[in-house]
Backbone as numpy.savetxt, mean C-alpha at the origin, in Angstrom:
# Nx Ny Nz CAx CAy CAz Cx Cy Cz
6.64 -26.90 -12.80 5.76 -25.90 -12.21 5.66 -26.09 -10.70
5.51 -27.31 -10.25 5.35 -27.55 -8.82 6.63 -27.22 -8.06
7.77 -27.44 -8.70 9.05 -27.13 -8.06 9.18 -25.63 -7.84
8.69 -24.83 -8.80 8.75 -23.38 -8.67 7.90 -22.91 -7.50
6.73 -23.48 -7.34 5.85 -23.13 -6.22 6.49 -23.46 -4.88
7.13 -24.63 -4.80 7.80 -25.01 -3.56 8.98 -24.09 -3.29
9.70 -23.74 -4.35 10.84 -22.84 -4.20 10.38 -21.46 -3.74
9.27 -20.96 -4.31 8.74 -19.67 -3.91 8.31 -19.69 -2.45
7.61 -20.74 -2.06 7.17 -20.87 -0.68 8.36 -20.92 0.26
9.36 -21.68 -0.10 10.57 -21.77 0.72 11.25 -20.40 0.82
11.29 -19.68 -0.28 11.89 -18.34 -0.28 11.14 -17.38 0.63
9.80 -17.40 0.55 9.00 -16.52 1.40 9.20 -16.87 2.87
9.21 -18.14 3.18 9.40 -18.56 4.57 10.76 -18.09 5.07
11.78 -18.23 4.23 13.13 -17.80 4.61 13.18 -16.30 4.84
12.59 -15.53 3.93 12.61 -14.07 4.06 11.88 -13.64 5.33
10.70 -14.19 5.57 9.95 -13.80 6.76 10.63 -14.26 8.04
11.30 -15.39 7.99 12.05 -15.85 9.16 13.19 -14.89 9.48
13.91 -14.48 8.46 15.00 -13.53 8.67 14.47 -12.18 9.17
13.37 -11.74 8.58 12.78 -10.47 9.01 12.30 -10.57 10.46
11.69 -11.69 10.81 11.25 -11.89 12.18 12.42 -11.92 13.15
13.50 -12.53 12.71 14.70 -12.58 13.56 15.24 -11.18 13.80
15.17 -10.34 12.78 15.63 -8.96 12.95 14.79 -8.21 13.97
13.50 -8.45 13.94 12.60 -7.73 14.85 12.74 -8.23 16.29
12.76 -9.53 16.46 12.68 -10.10 17.81 14.03 -10.35 18.46
15.11 -9.88 17.88 16.42 -10.09 18.50 16.72 -9.06 19.57
15.82 -8.17 19.81 16.02 -7.21 20.89 16.66 -5.94 20.43
16.15 -5.34 19.40 16.68 -4.07 18.93 16.35 -3.02 19.99
17.34 -2.60 20.70 17.13 -1.66 21.79 17.07 -0.22 21.30
17.91 0.13 20.35 17.95 1.51 19.87 16.75 1.82 18.99
16.21 3.00 19.11 15.03 3.35 18.33 15.33 3.37 16.83
16.52 3.81 16.44 16.86 3.84 15.02 17.00 2.42 14.47
17.58 1.54 15.25 17.75 0.16 14.81 16.40 -0.53 14.68
15.54 -0.29 15.65 14.20 -0.90 15.61 13.41 -0.37 14.41
13.50 0.93 14.17 12.79 1.54 13.05 13.30 0.98 11.72
14.60 0.81 11.62 15.19 0.25 10.40 14.73 -1.19 10.17
14.65 -1.96 11.27 14.19 -3.35 11.15 12.73 -3.39 10.72
11.90 -2.52 11.27 10.49 -2.49 10.89 10.32 -2.08 9.44
11.11 -1.12 8.98 11.04 -0.71 7.58 11.47 -1.84 6.65
12.47 -2.60 7.06 12.93 -3.73 6.26 11.83 -4.77 6.12
11.15 -5.04 7.22 10.05 -6.01 7.18 8.93 -5.51 6.28
8.61 -4.24 6.37 7.56 -3.68 5.52 7.94 -3.79 4.05
9.19 -3.50 3.73 9.64 -3.60 2.35 9.59 -5.04 1.84
10.04 -5.96 2.69 10.06 -7.37 2.26 8.66 -7.95 2.13
7.75 -7.52 2.97 6.40 -8.08 2.92 5.52 -7.38 1.90
5.93 -6.21 1.42 5.12 -5.49 0.44 4.07 -4.61 1.07
4.10 -4.45 2.39 3.10 -3.65 3.09 3.15 -2.19 2.63
4.33 -1.70 2.34 4.47 -0.31 1.91 3.77 -0.09 0.57
3.91 -1.05 -0.34 3.24 -0.94 -1.64 1.73 -1.00 -1.48
1.27 -1.83 -0.58 -0.18 -1.93 -0.33 -0.70 -0.61 0.21
0.03 -0.01 1.15 -0.38 1.28 1.71 -0.44 2.36 0.63
0.57 2.38 -0.23 0.58 3.36 -1.32 -0.61 3.14 -2.25
-0.92 1.88 -2.53 -2.06 1.57 -3.39 -3.37 2.01 -2.78
-3.52 1.81 -1.46 -4.74 2.24 -0.78 -4.86 3.76 -0.78
-3.75 4.46 -0.58 -3.78 5.93 -0.63 -4.16 6.41 -2.01
-3.64 5.75 -3.04 -3.96 6.12 -4.41 -5.44 5.89 -4.71
-5.97 4.77 -4.23 -7.41 4.50 -4.41 -8.25 5.59 -3.77
-7.87 6.00 -2.56 -8.62 7.04 -1.85 -8.53 8.37 -2.59
-7.37 8.69 -3.13 -7.23 9.93 -3.89 -8.12 9.91 -5.13
-8.20 8.77 -5.79 -9.06 8.66 -6.98 -10.52 8.82 -6.59
-10.92 8.20 -5.48 -12.31 8.35 -5.01 -12.62 9.81 -4.69
-11.68 10.49 -4.03 -11.89 11.89 -3.69 -12.01 12.75 -4.94
-11.16 12.49 -5.93 -11.23 13.25 -7.18 -12.54 13.00 -7.91
-12.99 11.76 -7.93 -14.26 11.44 -8.58 -15.42 12.12 -7.87
-15.40 12.12 -6.55 -16.46 12.77 -5.78 -16.47 14.27 -6.06
-15.29 14.87 -6.16 -15.19 16.30 -6.47 -15.74 16.59 -7.87
-15.44 15.73 -8.83 -15.96 15.91 -10.19 -17.48 15.82 -10.21
-18.02 14.86 -9.51 -19.49 14.69 -9.46 -20.12 15.92 -8.83
-19.54 16.42 -7.75 -20.08 17.60 -7.08 -20.05 18.81 -8.02
-18.94 18.99 -8.71 -18.79 20.11 -9.63 -19.80 20.03 -10.78
-19.99 18.86 -11.33 -20.96 18.68 -12.43 -22.37 18.95 -11.95
-22.69 18.48 -10.74 -24.02 18.74 -10.20 -24.27 20.23 -9.99
-23.24 20.95 -9.53 -23.38 22.40 -9.38 -23.59 23.07 -10.73
-22.83 22.63 -11.73 -22.98 23.19 -13.07 -24.38 22.92 -13.63
-24.90 21.74 -13.39 -26.25 21.40 -13.85 -27.30 22.29 -13.18
-27.12 22.51 -11.90 -28.10 23.34 -11.18 -28.04 24.80 -11.65
-26.89 25.26 -12.13 -26.77 26.62 -12.65 -27.16 26.70 -14.12
-27.39 25.56 -14.75 -27.80 25.55 -16.15 -26.67 25.71 -17.13
-25.48 25.28 -16.77 -24.33 25.40 -17.65 -24.46 24.51 -18.87
-25.03 23.34 -18.68 -25.13 22.35 -19.78 -26.52 22.44 -20.42
-26.77 23.47 -21.18 -28.05 23.61 -21.88 -27.88 23.27 -23.35
-28.99 22.89 -23.97 -28.97 22.64 -25.41 -28.77 23.97 -26.11
-27.87 23.97 -27.09 -27.61 25.21 -27.82 -28.25 25.18 -29.17
């Protein structure tokens, strides 16, 4: 188990070192720089985190809309005992 943790840590350090080298080597062209930044985002998982945060916000917005709609229905008396 401990060997796996050390191996994972070594792997992450290697990946981030390579990604850092890509960024700081002086990418002069805008396309090259953009590609390097996207690679770093993919390797670090930042893109997945951003997608998750957007999804959370969409769920909150949908829930707020549902609550507002139900409150309007209650005020109009839609949910009465039959």
